[in-house]
C-alpha positions in Angstrom: -88.0 -96.7 -9.5 -84.4 -96.4 -8.2 -85.8 -96.5 -4.6 -87.8 -99.6 -5.4 -84.6 -101.3 -6.7 -82.9 -100.6 -3.4 -85.9 -101.8 -1.5 -85.9 -105.1 -3.4 -82.2 -105.6 -2.8 -82.6 -104.9 0.9 -85.5 -107.4 1.2 -83.7 -110.0 -0.9 -80.6 -109.9 1.3 -82.5 -109.8 4.5 -81.3 -106.3 5.3 -84.7 -104.9 6.1 -86.3 -105.4 9.6 -89.6 -106.2 7.8 -91.3 -105.6 4.4 -93.0 -102.3 3.7 -96.6 -101.7 2.5 -97.8 -98.1 1.9 -95.1 -96.6 4.0 -95.7 -99.0 7.0 -93.7 -102.0 8.2 -95.6 -105.3 8.0 -95.9 -107.0 11.4 -97.4 -110.2 12.8 -98.1 -113.1 10.4 -96.4 -111.5 7.3 -93.3 -110.5 9.2 -93.0 -114.1 10.6 -92.6 -115.5 7.1 -90.0 -112.9 6.3 -88.1 -113.8 9.5 -88.2 -117.4 8.4 -86.8 -116.4 5.0 -84.1 -114.2 6.7 -83.1 -117.1 9.0 -82.7 -119.5 6.1 -80.6 -116.9 4.2 -78.3 -116.3 7.2 -78.1 -120.1 7.6 -76.7 -120.3 4.1 -74.1 -117.7 5.0 -73.0 -119.9 7.9 -73.0 -123.0 5.8 -70.6 -121.6 3.1 -68.1 -120.3 5.7 -65.9 -123.4 5.6 -65.4 -122.9 1.8 -64.0 -119.4 2.2 -60.5 -120.7 2.8 -59.9 -123.5 0.2 -56.6 -125.4 0.3 -55.9 -125.1 -3.4 -55.6 -121.3 -3.0 -52.5 -121.9 -0.9 -51.1 -124.9 -2.8 -52.0 -124.6 -6.5 -52.9 -121.0 -7.2 -50.8 -117.9 -8.0 -50.6 -117.3 -4.2 -48.7 -120.5 -3.4 -45.3 -118.9 -3.7 -46.1 -115.6 -2.1 -46.7 -115.4 1.7 -47.8 -111.8 1.6 -50.6 -112.6 -1.0 -51.8 -115.5 1.2 -51.8 -113.2 4.3 -53.7 -110.5 2.4 -56.2 -113.1 1.1 -56.8 -114.4 4.6 -57.2 -110.9 6.2 -59.6 -109.8 3.4 -61.7 -112.8 4.0 -61.7 -112.4 7.8 -62.7 -108.7 7.7 -65.4 -109.4 5.1 -66.9 -112.1 7.3 -66.7 -109.8 10.4 -68.5 -107.0 8.5 -71.1 -109.5 7.2 -72.0 -111.0 10.5 -72.1 -107.6 12.2 -75.0 -106.9 9.8 -76.6 -110.3 10.6 -76.4 -109.8 14.4 -77.8 -106.3 14.0 -80.8 -107.6 12.1 -81.6 -110.1 14.8 -80.6 -108.4 18.1 -81.7 -104.9 17.3 -84.8 -105.6 15.1 -87.2 -103.6 17.3 -84.8 -100.7 17.4 -84.5 -100.8 13.6 -88.2 -101.0 13.1 -88.6 -97.9 15.4 -85.8 -96.1 13.5 -87.4 -97.0 10.2 -90.8 -95.7 11.3 -89.2 -92.4 12.5 -87.3 -92.0 9.2 -90.5 -92.5 7.1 -92.5 -90.1 9.3 -89.7 -87.5 9.1 -89.6 -88.0 5.3 -93.3 -87.2 5.0 -93.0 -84.1 7.2 -90.2 -82.7 5.0 -92.0 -83.7 1.8 -94.6 -81.0 2.7 -91.9 -78.4 2.1 -91.5 -79.5 -1.5 -93.7 -77.1 -3.6 -92.6 -78.7 -6.9 -90.6 -75.6 -7.9 -87.5 -75.7 -10.0 -85.2 -75.6 -6.9 -86.8 -78.8 -5.5 -86.8 -80.4 -8.9 -83.0 -79.8 -9.2 -82.6 -81.3 -5.8 -84.6 -84.4 -6.7 -82.5 -84.7 -9.9 -79.3 -84.5 -7.9 -80.4 -87.1 -5.4 -81.5 -89.5 -8.2 -78.1 -89.0 -9.8 -76.3 -90.0 -6.5 -78.7 -92.9 -6.0 -78.1 -94.1 -9.5 -74.3 -94.0 -8.9 -74.8 -96.1 -5.7 -76.8 -98.7 -7.6 -74.4 -98.7 -10.5 -71.3 -99.1 -8.4 -73.0 -101.9 -6.3 -73.9 -103.9 -9.4 -70.5 -103.2 -11.0 -68.6 -104.3 -7.9 -70.6 -107.6 -7.7 -70.2 -108.3 -11.4 -66.5 -107.5 -11.6 -65.8 -109.4 -8.4 -67.6 -112.5 -9.8 -65.7 -112.3 -13.1 -62.3 -111.9 -11.5 -63.0 -114.9 -9.2 -63.8 -117.0 -12.2 -60.4 -116.2 -13.7 -58.3 -117.4 -10.7 -57.8 -120.9 -12.2 -58.9 -122.6 -15.4 -59.2 -126.0 -13.7 -62.8 -126.6 -12.5 -62.8 -128.4 -9.2 -65.4 -128.6 -6.4 -63.1 -126.7 -4.1 -62.8 -123.8 -6.5 -66.6 -123.8 -7.3 -67.5 -123.8 -3.6 -65.0 -121.0 -2.9 -66.4 -118.9 -5.7 -70.0 -119.4 -4.5 -69.1 -118.6 -0.9 -67.2 -115.5 -1.9 -69.9 -114.2 -4.2 -72.6 -114.7 -1.6 -70.6 -112.9 1.1 -69.5 -110.2 -1.3 -73.1 -109.5 -2.4 -74.3 -109.2 1.2 -71.5 -106.9 2.3 -71.7 -104.6 -0.8 -75.5 -104.2 -0.5 -75.2 -103.7 3.3 -72.8 -100.8 2.7 -75.0 -99.5 -0.1 -78.1 -99.7 2.2 -76.4 -97.6 4.9 -75.4 -95.0 2.2 -79.0 -94.8 1.0 -80.3 -94.2 4.5 -77.7 -91.4 4.9 -78.6 -90.0 1.4 -82.3 -89.8 2.5 -81.3 -87.8 5.6 -79.2 -85.5 3.4 -82.1 -85.1 1.0 -84.3 -83.9 3.9 -81.5 -81.6 5.1 -81.3 -80.0 1.6 -85.1 -79.5 1.6 -84.8 -77.7 4.9 -82.0 -75.6 3.5 -84.1 -74.6 0.5 -87.1 -73.7 2.7 -85.0 -71.6 5.0 -83.4 -69.8 2.1 -86.9 -69.1 0.7 -87.9 -67.6 4.1 -84.8 -65.5 4.1 -85.5 -64.2 0.6 -89.1 -63.4 1.5 -88.1 -61.4 4.6 -85.3 -59.6 2.7 -87.9 -58.6 0.0 -90.3 -57.3 2.7 -87.4 -55.5 4.3 -86.6 -53.6 1.1 -90.2 -52.8 0.1 -92.2 -52.2 3.3 -91.9 -49.9 6.3 -93.4 -52.4 8.7 -94.1 -56.2 8.6 -97.8 -57.0 8.9 -98.9 -59.1 11.9 -100.0 -61.9 9.6 -96.7 -62.1 7.7 -94.7 -61.9 11.0 -96.7 -64.7 12.6 -96.4 -66.8 9.4 -92.6 -66.3 9.3 -92.3 -67.3 12.9 -94.3 -70.5 12.4 -92.2 -71.4 9.3 -89.0 -70.8 11.2 -90.2 -72.8 14.3 -91.3 -75.7 12.0 -87.9 -75.7 10.1 -86.1 -75.6 13.4 -88.1 -78.6 14.7 -87.5 -80.5 11.5 -83.8 -79.7 11.5 -83.4 -80.9 15.1 -85.3 -84.0 14.3 -83.1 -84.6 11.2 -79.9 -84.3 13.4 -81.4 -86.6 16.0 -82.2 -89.2 13.4 -78.7 -88.9 11.9 -77.1 -89.5 15.3 -79.4 -92.4 15.9 -78.5 -93.9 12.5 -74.8 -93.6 13.3 -75.3 -95.0 16.8 -77.3 -98.0 15.5 -74.9 -98.8 12.6 -71.7 -97.8 14.4 -70.2 -101.3 14.6 -71.2 -102.4 11.1 -69.8 -99.1 9.7 -66.5 -99.5 11.6 -66.1 -103.1 10.3 -67.0 -102.1 6.8 -64.4 -99.4 6.9 -61.8 -101.9 8.2 -62.8 -104.3 5.4 -62.5 -101.5 2.9 -59.0 -100.6 4.2 -57.8 -104.2 4.0 -59.3 -104.7 0.5 -57.7 -101.4 -0.5 -54.2 -102.6 0.6 -54.9 -106.0 -1.1 -55.9 -104.4 -4.4 -53.0 -102.0 -4.6 -50.5 -104.7 -3.7 -52.1 -106.9 -6.4 -51.7 -104.0 -8.8 -47.9 -103.8 -8.0 -47.6 -107.6 -8.5 -49.4 -107.4 -11.9 -47.3 -104.4 -12.8 -43.9 -106.1 -12.3 -45.2 -109.3 -13.9 -44.8 -111.3 -10.6 -48.3 -112.7 -11.3 -48.9 -114.3 -14.7 -52.0 -112.7 -16.2 -53.8 -111.9 -19.5 -55.1 -108.7 -21.1 -58.7 -109.7 -20.1 -57.7 -110.2 -16.5 -56.0 -106.8 -16.4 -59.1 -105.1 -17.6 -61.2 -106.9 -15.0 -58.7 -105.9 -12.3 -58.9 -102.3 -13.4 -62.7 -102.3 -13.1 -62.5 -103.9 -9.7 -60.2 -101.1 -8.5 -62.5 -98.4 -10.1 -65.7 -99.8 -8.5 -63.9 -100.1 -5.1 -62.7 -96.5 -5.1 -65.9 -95.3 -6.5 -67.9 -96.8 -3.6 -65.4 -95.4 -1.1 -65.7 -91.9 -2.5 -69.5 -92.1 -2.5 -69.5 -93.2 1.2 -67.1 -90.5 2.1 -69.1 -87.8 0.3 -72.5 -88.8 1.7 -71.2 -89.0 5.3 -69.6 -85.6 4.8 -72.8 -84.1 3.3 -75.0 -85.3 6.1 -72.7 -84.1 8.9 -70.2 -81.3 8.4 -71.5 -79.8 5.1 -75.1 -79.7 6.3 -74.2 -77.8 9.5 -72.1 -75.3 7.5 -74.9 -74.6 5.0 -77.4 -73.9 7.7 -75.0 -71.9 9.8 -74.1 -69.6 6.8 -77.8 -69.1 6.0 -78.7 -68.3 9.6 -76.2 -65.4 9.5 -78.2 -63.8 6.7 -81.1 -63.3 9.0 -79.0 -61.2 11.5 -79.5 -57.8 9.7 -83.4 -58.0 9.6 -85.1 -55.3 11.6 -88.8 -55.6 10.7 -89.3 -59.0 12.3 -90.6 -59.3 15.8 -88.6 -60.1 18.9 -90.0 -63.6 19.1 -88.5 -64.3 15.6 -85.1 -63.2 16.8 -85.4 -65.4 20.0 -86.3 -68.4 17.9 -83.4 -67.6 15.5 -81.0 -67.4 18.5 -82.4 -70.8 19.7 -81.8 -72.3 16.3 -78.2 -70.9 16.2 -77.4 -72.1 19.8 -78.7 -75.6 18.9 -76.5 -75.7 15.8 -73.4 -74.7 17.9 -74.1 -77.1 20.8 -75.0 -80.1 18.7 -72.5 -80.4 15.9 -73.2 -83.2 13.4 -70.0 -85.1 13.6 -69.5 -88.9 13.5 -66.9 -90.7 15.5 -66.3 -94.3 14.4 -66.7 -96.3 17.6 -65.7 -93.2 19.5 -62.1 -93.5 18.1 -61.8 -90.9 15.3 -64.0 -88.5 13.4 -65.0 -89.7 10.0 -64.8 -86.9 7.4 -63.0 -86.0 4.2 -59.8 -85.1 6.0 -59.6 -88.5 7.8 -60.5 -90.2 4.5 -57.5 -88.6 2.8 -55.2 -89.8 5.6 -56.7 -93.2 5.2 -55.7 -93.3 1.5 -52.2 -92.2 2.3 -51.9 -94.8 5.0 -52.8 -97.5 2.5 -49.9 -96.4 0.3 -47.6 -96.7 3.3 -48.8 -100.2 4.1 -48.3 -101.3 0.4 -44.7 -99.9 0.4 -44.0 -101.9 3.6 -45.4 -105.1 1.9 -43.4 -104.5 -1.3 -40.2 -104.1 0.8 -41.0 -107.3 2.7 -41.7 -109.1 -0.7 -38.3 -107.9 -2.1 -36.5 -109.0 1.1 -38.0 -112.5 0.6 -36.9 -112.7 -3.0 -33.3 -111.6 -2.0 -33.2 -114.3 0.7 -34.4 -117.0 -1.8 -31.7 -116.0 -4.2 -29.0 -116.1 -1.5 -30.1 -119.6 -0.6 -29.7 -120.7 -4.2 
């Protein structure tokens, strides 16, 4: 059911290259109608762009007397629009590539599904994946709801400019939030398959260790079966890594712009928190609660993205690497098994699953912590700039 919700969200926002039916993308006549719908939706995104920067936000709102807040408001809007249209352009100019990638992901999923024997280990894995997916859906809906409510509290005076700005921001915000959630879901699916491979490889290791303890020689049938299983797992692991690299390569620019948008939003949120804390912005108890939930949903989504990228890259390689070492002491297995094991290990060493954002920096938990620290540095600079402006205004008086 959770996967269906994500599918409906993707279809509704035009984030899918085509609708699905029984695990296959619909092409031809049915895809044409979906393309028309997607074109109309993206046309609406273009139409509401002029209302993103209303004059009253600079003249009559709480930002009118604070240049830093106006700068942060503009930069947040610009980065959100850039991230949004990176997804729009991706859907139109790389549709065939996305269709091919989607078909490969579905095919890979069905291959790995054959490993699932409905045992307790796989049930626990499915439960863990559902929990993460539920968090993704919850935080996406929470972000949209809290963002909408906080926009409605900007000013009590209802004007066309305010209404148009709220509608424009909500539409853009929904598209960007669901786009980031969609990328996280794709990476979660790949991580799920990686965990399935890890469980199957662990079962193979346990089986061979049991035979090592209780038999003097490994039968030909068991030796051949173990070799086939290892070869199949190696092939699936290499395919999973290839698909992971393809996903990062395809969504590289949207991910980079989403990270930039998250950074700017982060600075804006923390700076707003400072302004609310020192009563520079007039607010109510209700608005403070909404603001706290906006911050919670933003950081929650950032942590989910950080974790799923780390799981599908660094953590996956470490798990497989540690497990392959447990095969090294086996003596009953044939030479072909050891050769395949060496090939598996060499592939793991030569093809590390790391992701460089636009080739600039590796995205992992370490860089994410540096990112959060850098946000605090930026906010401190903005607060000092704000204090300097206040001192200058007092001196003029």
